[in-house]
C-alpha positions in Angstrom: 0.0 0.0 0.0 1.4 3.4 -1.0 0.7 6.7 0.6 0.7 9.3 -2.2 1.3 12.8 -0.9 1.1 15.8 -3.3 0.3 19.5 -3.4 2.1 21.4 -6.2 1.4 20.8 -9.9 4.8 19.6 -11.1 5.0 16.7 -8.6 1.3 16.0 -9.1 1.6 15.5 -12.8 4.3 12.9 -12.3 2.8 11.1 -9.3 -0.7 10.9 -10.9 0.8 9.4 -14.0 2.9 7.0 -11.9 -0.2 5.7 -10.1 -2.2 5.5 -13.3 0.5 3.4 -15.0 1.4 1.2 -12.0 -2.1 0.4 -10.9 -0.7 0.4 -7.3 -3.1 0.3 -4.4 -2.9 3.8 -2.9 -4.0 6.1 -0.1 -4.2 9.7 -1.3 -3.4 12.9 0.7 -3.7 15.8 -1.7 -3.9 19.5 -1.6 -3.8 22.6 -3.8 -3.5 22.1 -7.6 -2.8 18.3 -7.1 -6.4 17.6 -6.4 -7.7 18.5 -9.9 -4.6 17.0 -11.6 -5.1 13.6 -9.9 -8.9 13.6 -10.4 -8.5 14.5 -14.1 -6.4 11.3 -14.6 -7.9 9.0 -12.0 -11.4 10.2 -11.5 -13.0 11.2 -8.1 -10.8 10.1 -5.2 -11.4 9.5 -1.6 -8.8 11.6 0.3 -7.3 10.7 3.6 -5.7 12.7 6.3 -1.9 12.7 6.4 -1.8 10.7 9.6 -4.2 8.1 8.2 -2.3 7.7 5.0 1.1 7.2 6.6 -0.2 5.0 9.4 -1.7 2.5 6.9 1.0 2.7 4.2 4.0 0.5 3.6 5.7 3.2 1.5 5.3 7.0 1.4 5.7 8.6 -2.0 5.8 12.4 -2.2 6.1 15.2 -4.7 7.7 18.4 -3.5 6.2 21.9 -3.0 7.2 25.5 -2.7 3.8 26.7 -1.5 2.9 24.0 1.0 4.2 22.1 4.0 2.3 19.0 3.0 5.1 16.9 1.6 7.6 18.3 4.1 5.3 17.2 7.0 4.7 13.8 5.3 8.5 13.0 5.2 8.9 14.2 8.8 6.0 12.1 10.0 7.1 9.0 8.0 10.4 9.1 9.7 8.8 9.4 13.1 6.6 6.4 12.3 9.5 4.4 10.8 8.0 4.4 7.3 10.2 4.6 4.3 9.7 7.9 2.3 10.5 8.7 -1.3 10.4 12.1 -3.0 10.1 12.4 -6.8 11.8 15.6 -7.9 10.4 17.5 -10.8 12.2 20.3 -12.7 15.8 21.4 -12.3 15.8 24.2 -9.7 15.9 24.7 -5.9 16.3 21.0 -5.0 17.6 21.6 -1.6 15.1 24.3 -0.7 12.2 22.0 -1.4 13.0 20.0 1.8 13.7 23.0 4.1 11.1 25.0 6.2 12.1 27.7 8.7 15.7 26.6 8.5 15.0 22.9 9.3 15.5 20.1 6.7 13.2 17.2 6.4 14.8 14.8 3.9 13.4 11.6 2.5 15.0 8.1 2.6 15.3 8.0 -1.2 15.0 10.4 -4.1 13.6 9.5 -7.6 14.3 11.6 -10.6 13.5 11.2 -14.3 16.5 12.3 -16.3 20.3 12.2 -16.2 20.7 16.0 -15.9 18.6 16.2 -12.7 20.2 13.1 -11.3 23.7 14.6 -11.6 22.5 17.7 -9.9 20.7 15.8 -7.1 23.7 13.5 -6.6 25.9 16.5 -5.8 23.4 18.1 -3.5 22.1 15.0 -1.6 25.4 13.0 -1.3 24.0 10.9 1.7 20.7 9.9 0.1 20.2 7.3 -2.7 19.2 9.1 -5.9 17.6 6.7 -8.4 16.9 7.4 -12.0 13.3 6.5 -12.7 11.7 7.2 -16.0 9.4 10.2 -15.7 5.9 8.7 -16.1 4.3 12.0 -17.0 6.7 12.5 -19.9 5.9 8.9 -21.0 2.2 9.8 -20.9 2.7 12.9 -22.9 4.8 11.0 -25.6 2.0 8.5 -25.8 -0.6 11.2 -26.3 1.5 12.9 -28.9 1.9 9.6 -30.8 -1.9 9.2 -30.8 -2.5 12.7 -32.0 0.2 12.6 -34.6 1.4 15.8 -36.0 -0.1 18.8 -34.3 -1.9 20.9 -36.9 -3.1 24.4 -36.5 -6.4 24.0 -38.4 -7.8 25.8 -41.4 -9.2 28.6 -39.2 -5.7 29.9 -38.5 -4.0 32.5 -40.8 -1.1 30.6 -42.4 1.0 33.8 -42.7 1.1 34.3 -38.9 2.8 32.8 -35.8 0.6 31.7 -32.9 2.1 31.9 -29.4 1.4 30.1 -26.2 2.8 32.0 -23.2 3.1 29.8 -20.0 3.2 31.6 -16.7 5.0 30.9 -13.5 4.6 32.5 -10.0 8.3 33.4 -9.9 7.9 36.4 -7.4 5.7 34.4 -5.0 8.2 31.5 -4.9 11.2 33.9 -4.4 9.4 35.8 -1.6 8.5 32.6 0.2 11.9 31.0 -0.1 14.3 33.9 0.0 12.3 36.9 1.3 12.9 38.8 -2.0 10.6 38.8 -4.9 13.5 39.7 -7.2 15.8 36.9 -6.0 16.2 35.6 -9.6 16.7 39.1 -11.0 13.2 39.5 -12.4 9.6 38.8 -11.7 7.0 37.2 -13.9 5.3 40.4 -14.9 8.7 41.8 -16.2 9.3 38.7 -18.2 5.8 38.9 -19.8 6.3 42.5 -20.7 9.7 41.7 -22.2 8.1 39.0 -24.4 5.2 41.3 -25.5 7.6 44.1 -26.4 9.8 41.7 -28.3 7.0 40.1 -30.3 5.9 43.5 -31.6 8.8 43.2 -34.0 6.7 40.8 -36.1 3.4 42.6 -35.6 2.3 42.0 -39.2 2.9 38.3 -38.8 1.6 38.0 -35.3 -1.2 35.6 -34.8 -2.9 34.7 -31.5 -1.2 35.0 -28.2 -2.7 32.6 -25.6 -1.6 33.1 -22.0 -1.8 30.0 -19.8 -1.8 30.6 -16.1 0.2 28.4 -13.7 -2.2 26.2 -11.7 -1.3 28.1 -8.5 -2.0 31.5 -10.0 -5.3 33.4 -9.6 -7.6 34.3 -12.5 -7.0 38.0 -13.4 -3.5 38.1 -12.1 -2.1 39.7 -15.3 -5.2 41.5 -16.5 -4.0 45.0 -15.6 -0.7 44.3 -17.4 -2.3 42.9 -20.6 -4.7 45.7 -21.2 -1.7 47.9 -21.9 -0.9 46.0 -25.0 -2.9 46.3 -28.2 -2.2 42.7 -29.2 -4.4 39.6 -30.0 -4.1 38.2 -26.4 -6.5 35.8 -24.7 -6.4 33.7 -21.5 -6.5 30.0 -21.7 -9.6 28.7 -19.9 -10.8 25.1 -20.3 -8.1 23.8 -22.6 -5.5 21.2 -21.5 -1.8 22.1 -21.9 -1.5 19.8 -24.9 -4.5 21.4 -26.6 -3.0 24.8 -26.1 0.3 23.6 -27.4 -1.4 22.1 -30.4 -2.7 25.5 -31.5 0.6 27.3 -31.3 3.8 27.5 -33.3 5.9 28.8 -30.4 5.8 28.1 -26.7 7.3 30.9 -24.5 7.9 31.1 -20.8 10.7 31.6 -18.3 11.7 28.1 -17.3 8.4 26.3 -17.1 8.1 22.5 -17.5 5.5 23.3 -20.2 8.4 24.6 -22.3 9.9 21.1 -22.2 6.5 19.6 -23.3 6.6 22.1 -26.1 9.9 20.7 -27.2 8.5 17.2 -27.1 5.7 18.3 -29.4 8.2 19.7 -31.9 7.4 23.4 -31.3 9.7 26.3 -31.2 10.4 27.2 -27.6 11.8 30.4 -26.2 12.7 31.8 -22.7 11.4 35.3 -21.9 13.8 35.9 -19.0 14.7 39.6 -19.4 18.1 41.3 -19.3 19.6 40.9 -15.8 17.7 37.8 -14.9 19.2 34.6 -13.8 19.7 32.3 -16.8 17.1 29.7 -17.7 17.7 26.5 -15.7 16.2 24.2 -18.3 19.1 22.1 -19.6 17.4 21.1 -22.8 18.8 21.9 -26.3 16.5 23.9 -28.5 15.3 26.6 -26.1 16.0 30.1 -27.6 16.6 33.1 -25.5 14.5 36.2 -26.4 17.1 38.2 -24.5 19.1 39.4 -27.4 16.6 38.5 -30.1 16.5 41.1 -32.9 14.2 41.6 -35.9 16.4 39.3 -38.1 16.0 36.5 -35.6 12.2 36.8 -35.7 12.5 36.9 -39.5 14.4 33.7 -39.6 11.7 32.0 -37.5 9.0 33.2 -39.9 11.0 31.8 -42.8 11.5 28.5 -41.0 7.7 28.2 -40.3 6.8 29.2 -43.9 5.2 32.5 -42.9 7.1 34.7 -45.4 
């Protein structure tokens, strides 16, 4: 019996796919964005208290969070109850900080990670904890979905002379404030990155198609409304679409260092980071991510040529 503990979206995507593929018997303690993500894949779930899940489980499997104490408390309680705990790390940033609250670390017995880049980083940081390379079940699920869909087409309704963009948001300032007490810890905040992108994309205004803004699961509706009204551009907010549906409708995925950008690469899209001048470099280790910092009109023109827009 597994106790599955999850709050934030990144870990929830991985753990929900893990449960779906493994068919393991599980007890679920979920919070925040994880609830909708698990129920989207697994249907309505009966949730347990943290104490009940850990008391009845043979193994505790957690995601990691920046907004919540849920997984941190789970690892701490599992150790107290002599239960083995495992944390599956998503992404490639802030590994150590995920297990620290108020200066106190709560580390699992084992760490799982889905790629060699992340494993190398985790091995350096957690030298006294086994770090195991486990295929990322969420990526496997995405690849299977992509193979079913085939080539993502934009549909006849889209102007073939224009580039469509998906902009994926991240709560960068909130994370930095919570972890470091400074919204600008990374040298920029999400609003500055979005403005940087919107100013840059004006360089191809005559070839600019739709710009769809996709909020992070932890962000509130309306967060960017005051910012977006200042731009006379074809911008809309993604509402009911899934990430893959939004990606299917775009030519270019743009964000700072969101996991959605990696999914964009998997879907064969152009991908760019909108981290502005002075910001800490994008942590995503994947080839194929362009940096809008330094993009000039000729760079945009090359993209238009590559996409057959001119």
